[in-house]
C-alpha atoms as one frame of an Amber mdcrd trajectory, in Angstrom:
protein
 -11.078  25.248 -43.760  -9.604  21.786 -43.713  -8.242  19.306 -41.223  -4.643
  18.303 -40.623  -2.985  15.306 -39.003   0.310  13.478 -38.911   3.099  12.137
 -36.785   6.832  12.003 -36.245   8.595   8.868 -35.010  11.983   8.447 -33.388
  13.089   5.762 -35.860  12.815   5.017 -39.595   9.523   3.274 -40.219   7.690
   1.943 -43.238   4.017   2.538 -43.891   3.816   6.002 -42.361   1.612   7.332
 -45.160  -1.076   4.731 -44.519  -1.338   5.540 -40.832  -1.375   9.308 -41.463
  -4.056   8.823 -44.096  -6.164   6.894 -41.582  -5.746   9.708 -39.072  -6.901
  12.320 -41.566  -9.713  10.001 -42.598 -11.354  10.672 -39.229 -11.661  14.339
 -40.310 -13.399  13.958 -43.668 -16.117  16.455 -42.726 -13.460  19.135 -42.115
 -12.226  18.646 -45.664 -14.567  16.728 -47.955 -13.197  18.034 -51.262  -9.850
  16.218 -51.452  -7.105  14.599 -49.394  -3.364  14.253 -49.487  -0.459  12.599
 -47.672   3.270  13.236 -47.761   5.692  10.931 -45.948   9.399  10.300 -45.578
   9.823   6.840 -44.047  13.558   7.262 -43.553  13.087  10.541 -41.627  10.086
   9.133 -39.763   7.618  11.878 -40.674   4.159  11.872 -42.254   1.825  14.819
 -42.914  -1.806  14.423 -43.968  -4.488  16.847 -45.097  -8.228  16.987 -45.725
  -9.264  19.898 -47.924 -12.304  22.158 -47.877 -11.711  24.262 -50.987 -12.186
  27.986 -50.327  -9.425  29.733 -52.301  -7.751  28.355 -55.428 -10.152  25.516
 -56.131  -7.787  23.903 -58.642  -5.199  21.208 -57.832  -2.667  24.050 -57.426
  -3.949  24.355 -53.860  -3.432  20.664 -53.034  -1.772  19.793 -49.727   0.557
  18.772 -48.192   2.515  21.250 -50.324   6.255  21.486 -50.924   7.998  24.839
 -51.047   9.655  25.923 -54.279  13.095  24.713 -53.198  11.728  21.566 -51.580
  13.056  22.488 -48.146   9.661  22.801 -46.439   6.534  20.654 -46.513   3.317
  22.187 -45.160  -0.079  20.906 -44.087  -2.233  23.890 -43.232  -5.720  24.539
 -41.887  -7.037  28.081 -42.160  -6.841  31.253 -44.198  -4.152  33.922 -44.605
  -6.257  36.976 -45.385  -3.309  39.191 -46.352  -1.579  36.629 -48.529  -1.739
  38.849 -51.627   0.036  41.610 -49.690   2.665  39.074 -48.654   3.087  38.041
 -52.295   3.638  41.642 -53.335   6.189  42.111 -50.541   8.080  39.001 -51.625
   8.059  40.159 -55.237   9.244  43.662 -54.323  12.088  42.185 -52.294  13.014
  39.875 -55.179  12.432  36.804 -53.002   9.668  35.064 -54.908   9.775  32.421
 -57.623   7.179  31.953 -60.381   3.872  31.214 -58.675   2.207  27.874 -59.377
  -1.281  29.013 -58.341  -3.285  31.495 -56.244  -3.387  29.682 -52.904  -2.439
  31.255 -49.593  -0.661  27.993 -48.736   1.859  28.616 -51.500   2.300  32.200
 -50.311   2.962  31.085 -46.749   5.540  28.543 -47.875   7.354  31.166 -49.943
   7.328  33.526 -46.959   8.785  30.806 -44.725  11.639  30.252 -47.165  12.326
  33.947 -47.631  11.934  35.282 -44.089  12.108  32.170 -41.824   8.945  30.506
 -40.551   8.645  32.573 -37.376   9.118  35.865 -39.219   6.529  34.769 -41.777
   3.988  33.995 -39.051   4.495  37.419 -37.504   3.590  39.060 -40.832   0.412
  37.077 -41.404  -3.141  38.201 -40.807  -5.345  35.159 -40.537  -6.543  32.077
 -38.720  -4.669  28.816 -38.914  -3.206  25.690 -37.425  -0.271  24.201 -39.294
   2.517  21.659 -39.342   5.688  22.546 -41.268   8.430  19.991 -41.804  11.964
  21.291 -42.415  13.712  18.635 -44.514  17.067  20.296 -43.929  17.079  20.260
 -40.120  14.569  17.416 -39.727  12.473  19.471 -37.364   8.707  19.881 -37.199
   7.066  23.224 -36.539   3.541  23.337 -35.110   1.844  26.730 -34.926  -1.561
  28.214 -34.163  -3.147  31.571 -34.976  -2.991  34.523 -32.589  -6.385  34.180
 -30.879  -6.995  30.429 -31.278  -9.621  30.278 -34.012  -8.295  26.972 -35.330
  -7.535  23.951 -33.096  -4.337  21.932 -32.825  -3.639  18.984 -30.492  -0.273
  17.272 -30.050   1.610  14.924 -27.760   4.213  12.170 -27.522   2.820   8.631
 -27.345   5.236   5.686 -27.120   8.007   7.243 -29.202   5.739   9.024 -31.680
   4.718  12.667 -31.755   1.089  12.817 -32.857  -0.712  15.971 -33.970  -4.108
  16.752 -35.479  -6.946  19.246 -35.680  -9.102  17.037 -33.465  -8.583  14.274
 -30.942 -10.449  11.670 -32.960  -7.675  11.773 -35.572  -5.053  11.012 -32.912
  -7.045   7.999 -31.803  -6.527   6.417 -35.243  -2.804   6.055 -34.521  -1.802
   2.649 -33.105   0.323   4.236 -30.352  -2.448   6.461 -29.023  -3.226   5.890
 -25.346  -6.841   6.712 -24.538  -6.377   7.635 -20.873  -8.531  10.327 -19.282
  -6.645  13.055 -17.436  -8.629  13.394 -14.205  -7.032  16.753 -13.416  -8.270
  18.070 -16.766 -11.691  16.623 -15.945 -11.729  18.744 -12.791 -11.051  21.822
 -14.916 -13.868  20.793 -17.227 -16.354  20.689 -14.354 -15.324  24.169 -13.289
 -15.352  25.813 -16.710 -17.615  23.572 -18.886 -14.641  23.194 -21.269 -11.080
  21.905 -20.945  -8.776  24.952 -21.032  -5.496  24.992 -22.961  -2.854  23.692
 -22.704  -4.720  20.706 -21.250  -6.832  18.176 -23.109  -9.090  15.484 -21.707
  -6.437  12.863 -22.513  -3.241  12.465 -20.513  -0.069  13.587 -22.316  -2.006
  15.272 -25.122  -1.962  19.060 -25.214  -3.679  21.914 -26.979  -1.148  24.268
 -28.528  -1.939  27.656 -26.946  -3.129  30.452 -29.208  -0.399  32.617 -30.722
   2.270  29.985 -30.068   4.644  27.798 -32.017   6.774  24.832 -31.053   9.724
  23.183 -32.817   9.939  19.439 -32.237  12.168  16.588 -33.363  13.116  13.115
 -32.253  15.838  14.766 -30.151  13.697  17.660 -28.863  10.799  16.013 -27.065
  10.864  18.401 -24.139  10.502  21.585 -26.208   7.872  23.988 -24.943   5.542
  26.277 -26.865   6.571  29.911 -27.111   4.621  32.892 -28.405   5.313  34.523
 -31.750   2.507  36.950 -30.810   1.477  37.675 -27.245  -1.981  38.855 -26.257
  -0.466  40.065 -22.991   2.110  42.177 -24.809  -0.544  43.540 -27.175  -2.844
  44.495 -24.287  -0.018  46.071 -22.304   1.087  48.051 -25.360  -2.418  49.437
 -25.710  -2.663  50.327 -22.028   0.729  52.048 -22.061   0.130  54.012 -25.284
  -3.603  54.792 -25.214  -5.518  56.284 -28.109  -5.556  60.065 -27.692  -8.384
  60.969 -30.061 -11.978  61.874 -29.342 -14.818  59.400 -29.132 -15.895  60.297
 -32.681 -12.348  59.814 -33.956 -12.173  56.449 -32.213 -15.460  55.419 -33.871
 -14.129  56.375 -37.286 -10.838  54.544 -36.783 -12.511  51.415 -35.433 -14.922
  51.447 -38.371 -11.995  51.603 -40.810 -10.217  48.715 -39.109 -13.344  46.565
 -38.998 -14.117  47.317 -42.639 -10.581  46.308 -43.620 -10.878  43.087 -41.626
 -14.298  42.251 -43.063 -13.256  43.071 -46.630 -10.363  40.616 -46.344 -12.559
  37.930 -44.836 -15.232  38.237 -47.528 -12.732  37.081 -50.162 -13.426  33.495
 -51.264 -14.023  31.450 -54.400 -17.179  29.998 -52.815 -20.422  31.551 -51.450
 -20.055  33.683 -48.305 -22.683  34.656 -45.713 -23.002  35.530 -42.024 -24.635
  34.402 -38.811 -27.083  37.064 -37.609 -28.482  36.879 -34.082 -29.799  40.421
 -33.921 -27.310  41.266 -31.176 -24.798  44.077 -31.439 -21.756  42.124 -32.619
 -23.244  40.027 -35.411 -25.470  42.888 -36.600 -22.478  45.215 -36.856 -20.489
  42.640 -38.818 -23.420  42.188 -41.219 -23.972  45.946 -41.502 -20.363  46.497
 -42.547 -20.465  43.483 -44.867 -23.526  44.934 -46.559 -21.850  48.341 -46.894
 -19.005  46.632 -48.770 -21.206  44.438 -50.986 -23.057  45.252 -54.196 -25.609
  42.503 -53.556 -27.596  41.417 -50.497 -25.498  39.522 -47.970 -26.889  36.106
 -47.106 -27.694  35.981 -43.388 -28.936  33.167 -41.162 -30.596  32.847 -37.788
 -32.285  30.162 -35.717 -35.331  30.963 -33.608 -37.195  29.268 -30.753 -40.807
  29.552 -29.648 -39.597  30.121 -26.073 -39.293  33.917 -25.867 -36.609  33.665
 -23.198 -34.259  32.132 -25.777 -35.473  33.678 -29.035 -33.503  36.413 -30.792
 -34.813  35.616 -34.263 -37.342  38.449 -34.257 -34.553  40.960 -33.625 -32.409
  39.370 -36.331 -35.300  39.645 -38.798 -35.703  43.331 -38.009 -31.967  43.923
 -38.445 -31.963  42.003 -41.734 -34.883  44.081 -42.968 -33.173  47.335 -42.044
 -29.938  46.277 -43.757 -31.541  44.673 -46.815 -29.886  41.262 -46.470 -31.068
  38.025 -48.062 -32.215  36.565 -44.778 -33.040  32.951 -43.918 -34.496  31.992
 -40.571 -35.446  28.643 -39.165 -37.747  28.328 -36.193 -36.726  25.169 -34.388
 -39.143  23.006 -32.468 -38.046  21.594 -29.125 -37.839  18.164 -30.756 -35.501
  19.427 -33.496 -33.217  20.867 -30.847 -33.375  17.703 -28.793 -32.454  15.642
 -31.837 -29.090  17.430 -31.951 -28.052  16.302 -28.478 -26.999  12.738 -29.426
 -24.620  14.256 -32.008 -22.799  16.562 -29.600 -20.262  14.177 -28.093 -19.062
  13.149 -31.547 -19.042  16.689 -32.951 -17.091  18.187 -30.058 -14.752  15.223
 -29.701 -13.746  16.346 -26.210 -16.135  16.937 -23.312 -17.740  20.335 -23.956
 -20.761  21.667 -22.101 -21.620  25.169 -23.298 -25.316  24.548 -23.956 -25.362
  27.144 -26.732 -23.609  24.421 -28.729 -27.095  23.183 -29.665 -28.290  26.324
 -31.525 -24.768  26.741 -32.921 -25.004  23.304 -34.550 -28.462  24.169 -35.887
 -27.455  27.514 -37.401 -24.359  25.934 -38.964 -26.515  23.307 -40.663 -28.871
  26.025 -41.886 -26.102  28.221 -43.298 -24.324  25.320 -45.025 -27.351  24.800
 -47.245 -26.465  28.057 -49.045 -22.862  29.055 -48.273 -19.447  27.535 -47.581
 -18.100  30.447 -45.522 -19.913  32.332 -42.765 -18.703  35.343 -40.797 -19.630
  35.693 -37.120 -19.599  38.399 -34.456 -17.585  36.468 -31.877 -14.944  38.427
 -29.960 -16.939  41.615 -29.494 -17.849  40.788 -25.898 -14.257  40.140 -24.827
 -12.831  43.215 -26.560 -15.545  45.741 -25.795 -16.883  44.656 -22.406 -20.111
  42.978 -23.435 -20.509  40.348 -20.735 -22.777  41.232 -17.823 -20.301  39.574
 -15.456 -17.940  42.535 -15.863 -20.387  44.933 -14.278 -21.563  42.317 -11.793
 -18.009  41.465 -10.789 -17.044  45.081 -10.221 -20.200  45.846  -8.254 -19.792
  42.675  -6.199 -16.206  43.435  -5.311 -16.979  47.020  -4.306 -19.839  45.868
  -2.096 -17.852  42.973  -0.661 -15.017  45.250   0.343 -17.366  47.320   2.495
 -19.898  44.697   3.618 -20.025  43.542   7.260 -19.407  39.805   7.652 -22.860
  38.973   9.162 -24.623  40.582   6.214 -22.433  38.696   3.763 -23.233  35.367
   5.443 -26.983  36.102   5.290 -26.840  36.889   1.591 -24.876  33.718   0.890
 -27.559  31.722   2.692 -30.304  33.391   0.610 -28.632  32.707  -2.721 -27.956
  29.076  -1.791 -31.353  28.216  -0.341 -33.903  30.155  -2.389 -34.510  28.340
  -5.714 -33.453  30.128  -8.878 -36.989  29.728 -10.201 -38.209  31.812  -7.263
 -35.645  34.514  -7.987 -36.713  34.512 -11.649 -40.421  34.828 -10.792 -39.764
  37.638  -8.321 -37.636  39.438 -10.888 -40.324  39.089 -13.571 -42.881  40.659
 -11.242 -40.603  43.543 -10.264 -38.699  44.010 -13.528 -40.672  47.171 -14.376
 -38.825  48.844 -11.489 -35.443  48.123 -13.128 -34.173  50.568 -15.786 -34.302
  49.000 -19.251 -30.543  49.070 -19.757 -29.960  47.187 -16.481 -32.436  44.362
 -17.038 -31.040  40.832 -17.074 -31.987  37.571 -18.700 -32.014  34.500 -16.397
 -31.443  36.594 -13.235 -31.663  33.570 -10.932 -28.501  32.052 -12.365 -26.652
  35.346 -12.015 -27.823  35.668  -8.401 -26.541  32.148  -7.680 -23.145  33.048
  -9.125 -23.173  36.271  -7.146 -23.792  34.221  -4.004 -20.686  32.152  -4.724
 -18.762  35.375  -5.234 -19.815  36.610  -1.788 -17.645  33.903  -0.215 -14.373
  35.253  -1.572 -11.782  37.811  -0.512 -10.016  39.130  -3.654 -11.268  40.578
  -6.951  -9.713  37.665  -8.860 -11.630  35.235  -6.678 -14.841  37.166  -7.419
 -14.199  36.686 -11.121 -13.376  32.986 -10.682 -16.643  32.519  -8.833 -18.609
  34.208 -11.591 -17.135  31.988 -14.318 -17.204  28.696 -12.387 -19.808  25.950
 -12.658 -18.745  23.395 -10.025 -16.814  25.502  -7.517 -15.234  22.466  -5.805
 -14.565  19.961  -8.593 -12.102  18.007  -6.451 -15.072  16.972  -4.309 -16.751
  15.458  -7.374 -13.968  13.982  -9.544 -12.272  10.945  -8.028  -8.467  11.069
  -7.604  -7.926  14.503  -9.124  -6.002  17.643  -8.296  -7.221  20.781 -10.065
  -4.226  22.348 -11.864  -3.361  26.044 -11.638  -4.761  28.154 -14.488  -4.806
  31.734 -15.712  -8.420  31.980 -14.576  -7.392  31.247 -11.000  -4.226  33.377
 -10.991  -5.773  36.323 -12.824  -4.107  38.733 -15.240  -0.947  39.044 -13.187
   1.142  40.527 -15.996  -1.350  43.167 -17.133   0.192  46.495 -16.136  -1.789
  49.495 -14.930  -5.145  47.846 -15.524  -8.531  48.010 -13.825 -10.423  45.003
 -12.476 -12.740  45.053 -15.509  -9.785  45.092 -17.894  -8.239  42.165 -16.061
 -11.474  40.192 -16.417 -11.642  41.064 -20.119  -8.057  39.970 -20.674  -8.519
  36.594 -18.980 -11.660  35.988 -21.070  -9.744  36.946 -24.219  -7.051  34.307
 -23.665  -9.160  31.546 -22.074 -12.936  31.630 -22.517 -12.771  32.992 -26.063
 -10.476  30.344 -27.633 -11.405  27.377 -25.469 -15.176  27.873 -25.314 -16.547
  30.360 -27.852 -14.238  29.642 -30.788 -14.160  25.905 -30.086 -17.967  25.838
 -30.028 -18.244  27.527 -33.415 -15.354  25.697 -35.108 -16.570  22.205 -34.238
 -20.233  22.908 -35.034 -19.422  24.525 -38.376 -16.722  22.122 -39.506 -18.982
  19.175 -38.697 -21.018  20.274 -41.733 -18.008  21.481 -43.777 -18.696  25.165
 -43.126 -15.817  27.591 -42.608 -16.376  30.377 -40.092 -14.438  33.642 -39.952
 -14.262  36.151 -37.105 -13.572  39.774 -38.144 -13.248  41.112 -34.588 -10.186
  38.900 -34.095  -8.030  40.522 -36.736  -4.974  41.336 -34.609  -5.065  44.968
 -35.772  -8.606  45.287 -34.401  -7.605  43.580 -31.140  -4.587  45.822 -30.636
  -6.603  48.970 -31.384  -9.389  47.915 -29.013  -6.897  47.594 -26.173  -5.519
  51.074 -26.861  -8.951  52.615 -26.279  -9.729  54.224 -22.930 -12.017  51.965
 -20.937 -14.771  54.593 -20.972 -14.849  54.314 -24.779 -15.677  50.628 -24.409
 -17.771  50.498 -21.241 -20.035  53.036 -19.550 -21.895  52.792 -16.273 -24.972
  51.740 -18.232 -23.572  49.150 -20.635 -20.645  47.706 -22.516 -19.753  48.039
 -26.204 -20.130  51.818 -26.258 -18.239  52.278 -29.517 -19.903  49.318 -31.191
 -23.336  50.652 -30.283 -22.491  54.058 -31.689 -21.181  52.634 -34.952 -24.127
  50.269 -35.334 -26.534  53.138 -34.653 -25.413  54.620 -37.971 -26.820  51.579
 -39.787 -29.936  50.320 -37.971 -32.474  51.797 -35.521 -31.221  51.577 -31.949
 -34.348  49.875 -30.672 -33.294  46.742 -32.568 -30.207  46.228 -30.425 -30.689
  48.372 -27.308 -32.088  45.592 -25.131 -30.884  43.230 -22.390 -28.215  40.763
 -23.478 -29.900  37.428 -24.142 -27.185  35.015 -25.172 -27.560  32.040 -27.481
 -28.840  29.209 -25.324 -31.553  26.649 -24.746 -33.826  25.891 -21.748 -31.602
  23.184 -20.280 -33.171  23.482 -16.827 -36.709  22.647 -17.948 -35.647  20.077
 -20.543 -33.824  18.044 -17.900 -37.047  17.887 -15.897 -39.043  17.019 -19.018
 -38.073  15.442 -22.358 -34.411  14.862 -21.457 -35.118  13.293 -18.088 -34.983
   9.587 -19.139 -31.728  10.127 -21.052 -30.179  12.038 -18.162 -31.380   9.578
 -15.537 -29.628   6.742 -17.324 -26.321   8.626 -17.627 -26.468   9.870 -14.021
 -27.627   6.673 -12.341 -25.634   5.682  -9.301 -24.842   2.326 -10.882 -23.474
   3.976 -14.006 -21.435   6.570 -12.094 -19.848   3.913  -9.871 -19.094   1.665
 -12.834 -17.369   4.417 -14.796 -15.383   5.501 -11.751 -14.813   9.167 -12.589
 -17.399  10.955 -10.421 -18.438  10.487  -6.837 -22.128   9.601  -7.140 -23.252
  11.399  -3.973 -22.834  15.064  -5.023 -24.062  14.353  -8.546 -27.148  12.475
  -7.400 -27.885  15.106  -4.758 -27.989  17.841  -7.371 -29.976  15.688  -9.767
 -32.631  14.941  -7.134 -32.845  18.610  -6.131 -33.149  19.629  -9.754 -35.866
  17.220 -10.869 -37.729  17.929  -7.633 -37.826  21.606  -8.498 -36.042  22.621
  -5.302 -32.932  23.986  -7.036 -31.820  24.719 -10.576 -28.629  22.792 -11.283
 -29.078  22.595 -15.049 -25.642  23.876 -16.031 -23.827  21.764 -13.440 -25.658
  18.631 -14.538 -25.081  19.421 -18.215 -21.329  19.305 -17.531 -21.569  15.785
 -16.108 -23.974  14.651 -18.812 -21.709  15.836 -21.627 -18.796  13.905 -20.129
 -20.901  10.780 -19.690 -22.176  11.017 -23.270 -18.595  11.509 -24.446 -17.563
   8.343 -22.593 -20.194   6.411 -24.538 -18.789   7.686 -27.835 -15.270   6.721
 -26.754 -16.415   3.210 -25.843 -18.192   2.823 -29.179 -15.174   4.008 -31.181
 -12.799   1.655 -29.396
């Protein structure tokens, strides 16, 4: 819902409203229904808003909005799902004034006045990014939701603090300096996204999830601080574990998910859900349908390539649940047609190739609904990623493996093409138990080979999640900064290796890759997405569960599987994890080859001056020659190069 932008200057300035309006104008698709600007030239502050109307469709929900006393001004992107509970609490405490409308924005402002802004944030259940101006103290509060569902960028540029939902809004400000941060580019090559608090531009930051920051002309060096800490929540769960039986845990988790989903189904516009046929999205839809008196509208995108097609499973799940299901089978050309849009949609280099089907399913859903629920977060909370089992197995074997054997295995994974591993696996897959079968085994074997080179469990994990393992050898004049991914979950007390991997994914990969991917794709077509698994009460309960309730030797998501088994036949979802991707490897050798060749030409790479041509060209030649599969590595470079073209075109 919506897009926000604005800025604070260190001196009284005229014309602030016009500049802020231009900034928000870059975000029309995030809020096509209306716009607003509030400015105080003497104080040097301007707040702007683009509105996608979800709750309170009348002008009573217009933003920026002033609090009842006029002390606070708020521009807000998101939803406060418990805002009616907050209203009742304010009324019971005698702290509310007559309400002007039904918007959660008005509720949040009243809560800020009554309880202080930080106390109000701690009592919210929702997703948001916001800017709150205190006219009394002349300070600006920026804040972001607990798990990072909604984006917020900020930074000082030549005496002005700029902030916005997306980078393209910042670039509309005359003081914005469009300078690439080469250290952040190194992180991008490793992770296929730029992790918070970094952004691709120097001196521009992502506000970390669950954090707030107070800024003013005299407080430029303020640092973000948490109002809610994922680390504290996870530690609290580990230190006070759930004591009930597995059945009792299933019942309690069901109640918490139902409460989350019921709150997120509330809207004054049509609501639906993405349905892949996997465990997470199918469970969300199953619980939605149990709470609805009419068929839930569900959406899926399918591909003719069986290695990337989950649509048939989604159709079976939809049939079992009785949803109003819409599926779109996408031709390779339709998918390819999305690729030129990606650099503009994502606004920052982003190279998770599942961005392509995510854009397609968002476009499909927006034809019928304005809000769509998704199953994101289930993997991080309930151990769904195959790398958890792979990482643990790898570390156990590494700890006992003689050095000569380790060196031989590294050689095999580096020199035998992934295509060969995939063909061998296909031939022998009948020997592998069904629950242990893998999709794209060659890629996982390559990552396992990288992991064989390391000496600590945290380094095993870093190897499994890395694309380019030595980005400093590729990016010119960079120094890769320290990150949580490299350091590991150092503050997680009494945890296992798997729990440490899950925690790092929860605070890095989830907000900076998964949630970013969905937010940008959906908001590009004015579709709001909501994520029931990321209700903080669900997150905190999940981390109180014994690990064996979440993960077994056979698979992850034990509780989710058991709950879902009450709603649909198990054969629909008891299958190898497929993921939501596209055949990047083969496309780069086929229909995408001319486009990629142009972006990766030695002349182009030298002219741009960001990448050393030699390692990039070496991997490109090996890939198109069929000797190695470097699709994901090359996609990283291609997405940056395509992003550079968009930057050049936008000035």
